[in-house]
N, C-alpha and C positions, 0 to 999 in steps of 0.2 A: 132327742142329741143332747151329748154330754155337756155340761158347763165349758170345759176345755173347747170341745169343737165350738161350741156356741161362742164362745170369745173371739177364738182365731176367725169364724166366717165375718163378725163383727167388726173386729180390725180392719181384716182385708176389703169392705166394703166401706172403710172409711166412717163410720158413725162416731157418733162425738161419745167417747170412752173418760172415765175418770177414774183413776186408782191411788193411793197410797203406797209410801212404803212401810215393810214392819221391820222395825229395828229388835224387838224383844224377842228371844229365842223361847217362847213359850206359847203352847196350842190357843190358851183361853185369850189371847190378843185375836187369834185369826177368828174364834167363835163369836167374839164381839165384834168386831168389824164386820166380818165375812157377813152377821144378820144385818148389815145397813143396806142402802141401796148403792153404795159403789160398787162398780162393775167390775172390779179387779184388785187385788192386793199382789206386791212385789215383796219377795222377803229380801233383804239386803244382804246378802253374802259377802260383798265386797267391804263394807266398811263396818259389819258387825259382827258378833262372835258366834254365828251359827255353824254346827256343826252336822255331820251327816244324820247323827239322831235328832237333834232339836229339827232339823229341815223335815225328817219322816215323819217326826211326829205334829208338825205343824200342818204338813200335807194332809194328813190323818183329819184334823180339824178342816181343812178346809173341805174335804170330801164330806164331812157331814152335816154342813152347813151349805154345800154346794156353790161354794165360790170359786172361782180361776183364780190360782194362785201361782204366778212366775216367780223365778229366782231369778235375782240379779248375781250371778255366778261372780268369782273373786278373780277368774280369766278366762282364757278362749281353752282351758285343759280338756282334751273330748273325754278324759274318764270321767270328771267331775260333772260333766253336764250326762254322761250317759247314765249317774247316778241319781241324779235329780230326775231327769224323764222316768227311770225307772220307779222313783218314788208316785208319780202321777203327778208333776209339774204340767203346768197350762203350758211352759216354756221359758224361755230363757232371755236373760237381757246381760249381753255381753258387753263388758266396758273395752275404750280403748282401740274398737276397729277401724285399722286404718287403710286396708288395702284390698282388693279385688281376692287375690290367694285367699287371704286370711278369712274373708264370708267364704270362698267356696269350702274351705275346710270346715268354717262352722256348720254349713250348710247340708255337708256328707255328714258329720258327725252326730246330726238332727233324725238321718234318715237310715232307714234298712236298706244299704246297698252294698256293694261290696267297695270293702276300705272302710266302710261308715258305722252308725251306730250298731253295737252289738244285740242282738236277741236274744230275749229269754222270754218265756210265756208265764212263766213263777212269779212275778213280779207283780206289784200295786197297777201297774198302767196296764198288764197283761190278765188283770181279776186273778191271780193268783192260780191259774191254771185252766179258770173258767170259760175263758175265753181260746178259742181256737185258733193256734198259733199263726194259719194263714190269714184269719179275719183279722187278729191283731196288727199282724203285719200292713194288710191294707187299710185299715184304720187310722195305724199310727200317724198318716202326715196329717191328717185332718184335725188330730188331736194336739198337735204341739205349734207354739209359734216360736220364730227364732225375730228377736229385735238387736240390731246392732246399734251401739251406742258411738255418737261421734262425737268425740270432744277433742281432737288433737288438729293442730293444723292441715296435717296430712290426710286425715279423715274428712276434713270437709274437702279438700282439693278432689279426693275420690270419691263423694258422695254419691253422686249420680250414678258412678260404675258401681259403688257398692250394692245400690240400690236396685240396679238390675239383674245383682245374681239370682239365677233361680235357688229357690229354698230362703232368702231374707223376706220375710214378711212385713219386717218396721226398720225405719230407722228412729232412733232417740235423742235427741241433743242432750249432751250432758254440757250445761252452762257453767258451772263452777270450773271444772278441769279445763275447759274452753278457754276461759278467762286465763287460767295462767297459764295456758299452751302460748296464748299471744302476747305472756308478759305482762298483764294488766293485772287490777286491783280490784276494780267496781264489775261485781257481777251483771251491773245494769248499764254498762258502757254501751254507747252506740252503736260501735264497731263490732261489739260481740252481738250485738240483735242483727246487723247488717248478716253476720255471719251465721245466725240460727236462721233468718228467713231463707237466706242460700240454701242452708239443706232442707228447712220445711218444704221449699218449693220443688224438689226433685221429683220426678217421675220415676213409677216403677214400683214405689212401697210405699207403704203407708207412712207417715211421718207424727211425731210428739217431742215433747220436751217436759221438765220438769217447769212448775211455777209456784210461788210462794202462794200461801192459803190465804192471800190478802190482794192476791195479782189478779189483775182482770186478763180473763182467758181469750175474749174478743179478738185481738188485734192480731193472737197469736192462728187463731182459727182464720182469721183472712188469710195469715200468708200461709196457710194450708195443713196448719198440724189438728189430728183429730181424735188423738189420744193425751191423755195429761197425767201426771202424778203430780199429787199435791200434797205436801204434807207429810207425816207421818206419825206412829204410835206415840213418840217421844213428843212431839211438836203437838197432839193434841193434847196430853197430859201438862204438858209444860201450859199452854195457854189457859187449859182450864184451871189450873192452879193457882195460876197468875190472877183471871177475873175473879177467883173465889177470893183469894187477898186483897184485892182492892177494893173488896166490900164490906173491909174491917172499920168498924168505927174506930174515928181517932179518941184516945182515951186519955192523950197525953195531956190535954188541959183540966 
């Protein structure tokens, strides 16, 4: 079973999965973090400077080290989703999903169905023609995951219905934007925690959220979360450098 198919199987089984965001558009970052015990990585195409070339190179690095690599796409554009899936992405994390209709369109764009994902066997996902087209089409659904990000009031209201859409594999709570959506400023506000819990407890799809690297995941697991994103290559660099700087001896006296 491929790393992408294994990831989807584990995601749907609600195994405990932990990954991080990738903010730096360079394949070496994927090689380094992909060699750790993290379960998956997510390229942040929404808030970081990834173009199609850098995504393709990072995907090649992911294939080399055998790590499932998802893309947080900038929006729900079917054309962009098609491109990253052709590159071999394990799936997409789509920001600001707010309705059943939007989720249904996204699910269609992930599949080789009428009006859905365009098919080509000469892509990395299709083995550059080495995999017979019918075989590639038959295996495609098990190779890609659709994760809808819930980070708006309307999304919270419709979370249960979005989770029930055929083809939606998971819901991911975006606490930062959710905080803004409710007109609040504290990421850890008790009211936001309640809204997160409402989403994490829905039936029909796996659920997860972002937690700070020092945050305890256990309370969120108790609410139903089974996959977590925590930190990024940037935060790891910052924390490591800060810790190193703290070891300097004070020579001012």
